[in-house]
C-alpha positions as CSV (number, residue, x, y, z in Angstrom):
1,M,0.1,0.0,0.0
2,E,1.1,3.9,-0.5
3,A,3.1,5.5,2.1
4,E,-0.4,8.1,2.5
5,A,-4.0,7.9,2.3
6,T,-7.0,9.5,2.8
7,V,-10.3,8.8,3.9
8,L,-13.2,11.1,4.0
9,G,-11.7,13.9,4.5
10,V,-8.8,13.0,6.7
11,A,-5.7,12.0,5.6
12,Y,-3.1,9.5,6.9
13,R,0.6,9.4,6.8
14,F,2.0,5.4,7.4
15,D,4.5,6.6,9.3
16,G,4.5,3.9,12.0
17,A,1.4,1.1,13.6
18,L,-0.4,3.5,15.0
19,T,-1.3,5.5,12.0
20,R,-1.8,2.2,10.5
21,R,-4.1,1.5,13.8
22,R,-6.1,4.5,13.0
23,F,-6.5,4.3,9.4
24,A,-7.6,0.8,10.2
25,I,-10.4,1.9,12.9
26,D,-11.3,4.8,10.3
27,L,-12.4,2.3,7.7
28,S,-14.1,-0.4,10.1
29,S,-16.0,2.6,11.5
30,R,-17.8,3.4,8.5
31,F,-20.8,1.4,7.4
32,L,-21.0,-1.2,5.0
33,F,-24.4,-2.8,3.0
34,T,-24.4,-5.6,1.5
35,Y,-26.8,-8.1,-1.1
36,R,-28.7,-9.5,1.3
37,S,-31.3,-12.5,0.7
38,H,-34.0,-13.7,3.2
39,F,-35.3,-10.3,3.6
40,E,-39.4,-8.6,3.6
41,P,-41.3,-9.9,-0.1
42,L,-40.4,-6.7,-2.3
43,G,-43.4,-5.6,-4.6
44,K,-45.7,-8.0,-6.7
45,K,-42.6,-9.9,-7.9
46,R,-42.1,-10.8,-4.4
47,L,-38.3,-10.7,-4.6
48,R,-36.2,-11.8,-1.5
49,S,-33.2,-10.4,-2.9
50,D,-31.5,-7.6,-4.4
51,K,-28.2,-10.0,-5.7
52,G,-27.8,-9.1,-9.3
53,W,-29.7,-5.9,-8.6
54,G,-29.6,-4.0,-5.8
55,C,-25.3,-2.8,-5.7
56,T,-25.7,0.8,-6.5
57,L,-28.9,1.2,-3.9
58,R,-26.2,-0.3,-1.3
59,A,-24.1,2.2,-2.0
60,M,-26.1,4.6,-2.0
61,Q,-27.4,3.5,1.8
62,M,-23.3,3.5,2.8
63,L,-23.3,7.4,1.9
64,L,-26.6,8.0,3.3
65,A,-25.8,6.2,6.3
66,E,-22.4,8.0,6.3
67,G,-24.2,11.5,6.2
68,F,-26.2,10.7,9.0
69,S,-23.4,9.7,10.7
70,R,-21.6,12.6,10.5
71,A,-24.6,14.7,11.5
72,A,-25.2,13.1,14.6
73,L,-21.8,11.7,16.1
74,G,-19.1,13.8,13.9
75,R,-16.1,13.0,11.8
76,Q,-14.1,12.2,15.0
77,W,-16.0,9.3,15.8
78,R,-15.1,5.6,16.2
79,L,-16.3,2.3,17.0
80,W,-13.9,0.7,19.0
81,P,-14.3,-3.1,20.2
82,S,-14.6,-2.2,24.3
83,V,-17.0,0.9,24.1
84,P,-20.8,0.1,23.3
85,P,-22.2,2.1,20.3
86,P,-23.7,5.1,21.4
87,P,-28.0,5.1,20.7
88,A,-27.5,7.4,17.4
89,Y,-25.5,4.8,15.7
90,G,-27.8,1.9,16.2
91,D,-30.7,4.5,15.4
92,I,-29.1,5.3,11.7
93,L,-29.0,1.3,11.4
94,E,-32.8,0.6,11.9
95,R,-33.1,3.6,9.5
96,F,-31.6,1.1,6.6
97,Q,-32.9,-2.5,8.0
98,D,-34.6,-4.7,5.0
99,A,-38.1,-4.2,5.5
100,Q,-40.8,-1.8,4.1
101,V,-40.8,0.4,7.0
102,A,-37.3,1.7,7.2
103,P,-37.6,4.8,5.2
104,F,-33.8,4.1,3.4
105,S,-34.1,0.2,2.9
106,V,-33.3,-1.2,-0.5
107,H,-37.5,-2.0,-0.6
108,S,-38.3,1.8,-0.1
109,L,-35.0,2.9,-2.3
110,A,-35.9,0.4,-5.1
111,L,-39.5,1.8,-5.0
112,S,-38.2,5.4,-5.3
113,G,-36.5,4.1,-7.8
114,T,-39.6,2.9,-10.4
115,I,-41.0,6.5,-9.4
116,A,-37.9,8.3,-10.6
117,S,-36.7,6.3,-13.8
118,K,-39.8,3.7,-14.5
119,I,-37.4,1.2,-14.5
120,P,-39.3,-1.7,-13.4
121,L,-38.7,-3.5,-9.7
122,G,-35.8,-5.3,-9.4
123,K,-33.5,-4.2,-12.3
124,W,-30.3,-2.5,-12.1
125,L,-30.4,1.3,-11.4
126,G,-27.1,3.2,-11.4
127,P,-25.4,6.3,-9.7
128,H,-28.1,8.8,-11.2
129,T,-30.9,7.1,-10.5
130,A,-29.8,6.2,-7.5
131,A,-30.0,9.7,-5.9
132,R,-33.1,10.2,-7.4
133,A,-34.7,7.5,-5.7
134,A,-33.0,8.3,-2.1
135,V,-34.1,12.1,-2.8
136,F,-37.7,10.6,-3.0
137,A,-37.8,8.1,-0.2
138,A,-36.5,11.2,2.2
139,R,-39.3,13.0,0.8
140,A,-41.5,10.1,1.7
141,A,-39.9,10.0,5.2
142,G,-40.4,13.2,6.0
143,H,-37.6,14.8,5.3
144,N,-37.4,18.7,3.6
145,V,-35.9,18.0,0.0
146,C,-34.8,20.2,-3.0
147,G,-34.1,19.7,-6.6
148,L,-36.4,16.9,-7.2
149,E,-38.8,19.3,-9.6
150,H,-35.7,19.4,-11.8
151,T,-34.0,16.3,-12.4
152,H,-36.2,14.7,-15.0
153,D,-34.7,11.8,-17.5
154,I,-31.2,11.4,-15.2
155,H,-31.8,7.7,-15.5
156,R,-30.6,8.2,-19.3
157,A,-26.8,9.2,-18.0
158,D,-26.2,5.8,-15.9
159,S,-24.1,3.8,-18.0
160,F,-22.3,0.9,-15.9
161,P,-23.5,-2.8,-17.1
162,T,-24.9,-4.8,-14.1
163,D,-23.0,-7.4,-11.7
164,G,-21.0,-10.0,-12.9
165,D,-18.5,-11.8,-10.4
166,D,-15.9,-10.2,-7.8
167,D,-12.5,-7.8,-9.9
168,D,-9.2,-9.0,-8.9
169,F,-8.8,-5.7,-6.9
170,E,-6.1,-5.6,-4.3
171,M,-7.7,-6.1,-0.7
172,V,-6.9,-4.2,2.3
173,R,-6.9,-5.1,5.3
174,A,-9.8,-2.7,7.8
175,D,-10.2,-4.9,11.1
176,E,-10.7,-8.5,12.3
177,P,-12.4,-11.1,9.6
178,E,-16.0,-10.9,9.8
179,E,-18.6,-12.8,11.3
180,E,-20.3,-15.9,9.1
181,S,-23.0,-16.1,11.7
182,T,-26.0,-13.7,11.8
183,P,-27.4,-12.3,15.3
184,D,-30.9,-13.3,16.0
185,V,-32.5,-9.9,16.8
186,S,-36.1,-8.4,17.0
187,V,-37.1,-5.8,15.3
188,D,-38.5,-2.6,16.4
189,T,-38.7,1.0,14.2
190,A,-40.5,3.2,16.0
191,S,-37.9,5.9,15.4
192,H,-35.8,7.2,12.9
193,G,-33.8,9.8,14.2
194,P,-33.5,13.6,13.1
195,L,-34.7,14.4,9.1
196,L,-31.9,15.7,7.8
197,P,-32.9,17.6,4.7
198,I,-31.3,16.7,1.2
199,Y,-30.5,18.5,-1.7
200,I,-30.0,17.4,-5.6
201,S,-27.9,19.5,-7.8
202,T,-29.9,20.0,-11.4
203,D,-27.2,19.3,-14.5
204,Q,-24.7,19.0,-12.5
205,L,-25.2,22.6,-11.2
206,V,-25.0,23.5,-6.9
207,D,-27.0,26.1,-6.4
208,L,-25.1,27.0,-2.5
209,G,-28.2,29.7,-2.0
210,K,-30.9,26.8,-1.8
211,V,-28.9,24.4,0.0
212,R,-28.0,27.7,2.7
213,F,-32.0,28.4,2.7
214,L,-32.8,24.7,3.0
215,S,-31.0,24.3,6.2
216,R,-33.1,27.7,7.5
217,E,-29.5,29.0,7.8
218,W,-28.1,26.0,9.6
219,A,-30.3,25.4,12.3
220,T,-29.9,21.9,10.7
221,A,-27.1,20.0,8.6
222,V,-27.7,19.7,4.8
223,V,-27.3,16.5,2.2
224,V,-26.1,17.6,-0.9
225,L,-25.9,15.0,-3.7
226,V,-24.3,15.3,-7.1
227,P,-25.2,13.0,-10.4
228,T,-22.3,14.4,-12.7
229,R,-20.9,12.4,-15.5
230,I,-17.4,13.4,-16.4
231,G,-16.0,11.4,-19.9
232,A,-17.9,9.2,-22.5
233,D,-16.4,5.4,-21.8
234,Q,-13.5,6.8,-18.9
235,V,-12.5,9.3,-16.5
236,P,-10.3,11.7,-18.2
237,E,-6.8,11.3,-16.8
238,A,-6.9,15.0,-16.5
239,L,-10.0,14.8,-13.6
240,F,-8.5,12.7,-11.0
241,G,-7.1,15.5,-9.4
242,E,-10.7,16.5,-9.6
243,I,-11.7,13.9,-7.8
244,R,-9.0,13.9,-5.1
245,R,-10.0,17.0,-4.2
246,V,-14.1,16.0,-3.8
247,L,-12.8,13.3,-1.3
248,S,-10.6,15.4,0.3
249,V,-12.7,18.2,1.7
250,P,-13.6,17.7,5.3
251,C,-17.7,18.0,4.3
252,T,-17.1,15.2,1.7
253,L,-19.1,11.7,2.1
254,G,-17.5,10.1,-0.7
255,I,-18.7,9.2,-4.1
256,V,-21.3,6.2,-5.2
257,G,-20.1,5.2,-8.5
258,G,-18.7,1.9,-10.0
259,V,-16.4,-0.4,-12.3
260,K,-17.4,-2.1,-15.6
261,R,-19.4,-5.5,-13.0
262,G,-20.7,-2.8,-10.7
263,A,-21.2,-0.3,-8.1
264,R,-18.8,0.3,-5.4
265,Y,-19.0,3.2,-2.3
266,F,-15.3,5.4,-2.9
267,V,-14.4,6.5,0.4
268,G,-10.6,8.0,-0.3
269,Y,-7.6,7.6,-2.6
270,T,-4.2,6.2,-2.0
271,G,-1.0,8.4,-3.3
272,D,-2.6,9.5,-7.2
273,D,-3.3,6.4,-9.1
274,C,-6.0,4.5,-6.6
275,L,-9.7,5.3,-5.1
276,L,-10.1,3.1,-2.2
277,A,-14.0,1.6,-2.0
278,F,-16.5,-0.8,-0.8
279,D,-17.7,-3.4,-2.3
280,P,-21.5,-4.5,-1.7
281,H,-20.9,-7.7,-4.0
282,R,-21.4,-9.9,-1.3
283,T,-24.4,-11.8,-0.1
284,Q,-25.4,-11.8,3.4
285,R,-28.9,-13.4,5.1
286,A,-31.2,-9.9,6.4
287,L,-31.1,-8.5,9.3
288,S,-33.5,-7.5,11.9
289,R,-33.3,-5.5,15.2
290,S,-34.1,-2.7,17.1
291,A,-31.9,0.7,18.1
292,E,-31.5,-0.9,21.5
293,D,-29.8,-4.3,20.4
294,I,-26.5,-2.9,18.5
295,S,-23.7,-4.3,19.9
296,Y,-20.1,-3.6,18.2
297,E,-20.2,-7.4,17.4
298,A,-23.9,-7.7,16.5
299,S,-22.7,-4.4,13.9
300,A,-20.0,-7.2,12.4
301,H,-22.5,-7.4,9.0
302,E,-22.9,-3.4,8.5
303,R,-18.6,-2.9,9.7
304,P,-16.4,-2.4,6.7
305,T,-13.5,-5.1,7.0
306,R,-11.3,-4.7,4.0
307,V,-11.3,-2.2,1.5
308,Q,-10.4,-2.3,-2.6
309,Q,-7.6,-0.5,-4.4
310,I,-9.3,0.2,-7.4
311,P,-7.2,2.1,-10.4
312,F,-8.5,5.6,-11.1
313,R,-8.2,4.5,-15.1
314,R,-10.7,1.1,-14.3
315,I,-13.8,3.7,-13.0
316,D,-16.5,4.5,-14.6
317,P,-17.7,8.1,-15.6
318,N,-21.3,8.2,-13.9
319,M,-21.5,8.7,-10.6
320,C,-22.8,11.1,-7.4
321,L,-21.0,12.9,-5.3
322,G,-22.1,13.6,-1.7
323,F,-21.3,16.1,0.8
324,L,-22.5,16.8,4.0
325,C,-22.8,20.8,4.7
326,K,-23.6,22.0,8.5
327,G,-22.5,25.5,7.9
328,D,-21.3,28.1,5.7
329,E,-18.0,27.0,5.5
330,D,-18.7,23.2,4.3
331,L,-20.6,25.8,1.2
332,L,-17.1,27.5,0.6
333,D,-15.5,24.1,0.4
334,C,-18.4,22.8,-2.1
335,A,-17.2,25.7,-4.1
336,S,-13.8,25.6,-3.4
337,V,-13.4,22.0,-5.5
338,A,-16.7,22.7,-8.2
339,A,-15.8,23.7,-11.3
340,G,-13.9,27.2,-11.4
341,A,-11.2,29.2,-14.4
342,D,-8.5,27.1,-13.8
343,S,-10.4,23.7,-13.8
344,P,-10.1,21.1,-16.8
345,P,-12.2,21.0,-19.5
346,G,-15.4,18.5,-18.4
347,A,-14.8,19.2,-14.7
348,L,-17.2,17.0,-11.6
349,F,-19.8,19.8,-11.3
350,S,-20.6,23.8,-11.1
351,A,-21.6,26.1,-8.0
352,C,-23.6,29.0,-8.2
353,G,-24.8,31.4,-5.5
354,L,-21.8,31.8,-4.2
355,E,-22.1,35.8,-4.1
356,S,-24.7,35.4,-0.9
357,L,-22.3,33.4,1.5
358,P,-19.7,35.0,3.7
359,Q,-16.0,35.2,2.5
360,R,-13.6,33.5,4.2
361,S,-11.4,36.2,5.6
362,T,-7.8,36.3,4.5
């Protein structure tokens, strides 16, 4: 592995065992949502698994869960083996249970995806449609949302093929191996915690003023989703640096994207050549639990234990960027990675409304 890495805005220089341990704990404190089997029947077809079609929805779940965690627990919070997780952690997992009642379950996202794209239930959805499905699901769950009225036919931009076998990307150990047994826990879906507003951009343009308004001027954080396409068949090498910049700012939530064989959740990068990604292409038996039942051991099926290193040249140009904006500083960070006068052609996204923000002091 490279001597340096960045994970969701936090830089690591591997100059000793302590830094490597911090890096591993950081990764294993993120969320991992994978294919599931034996979940509640979904739709008229009574689907019991999302294997083969739900990888992008799982990647979108990971990005959303990171946003909810960041808002509730902060970026520096870590999941330690010897420390019980706080109630907020269990509440976040509960929102993504594989059940009809969970607001961001694969059931809710898949059904929202059919509304967003007219693609039949049980068919693969790309990052653009998954982003719109997430906003539809959020609105149905009572979240304030902005941008749906201007996003139309975005599923046409979704390009990379559906799933296949796992690729031979290098795997980096993040923690102890996952347990193979499934914890037997009960269902309790009484509460799903604070409802963060969600903004989705239009035509790769982020209106910073609308994000600020959605926060009611920072009474609450806002999840910002930016569906984008950068290139025809592959990402131009000139834009590799732009992707690194997105993953380096403190407000980043990562990127839902993919490779030839399916979706990934990109959480960082090593050096100049590789992205770090979580892979949802592992089928596990569905879990059901209440927020009170969460423990470090019981969360084993939702904790990353390995991360893939994927060369930039292998990623698909179709992706969705995520940010969590909690104040004007975060909006200014978003603006700093948006297209500017010095950006290469075809940059990831652009921003407007900067004139409405207080400027940083020099």
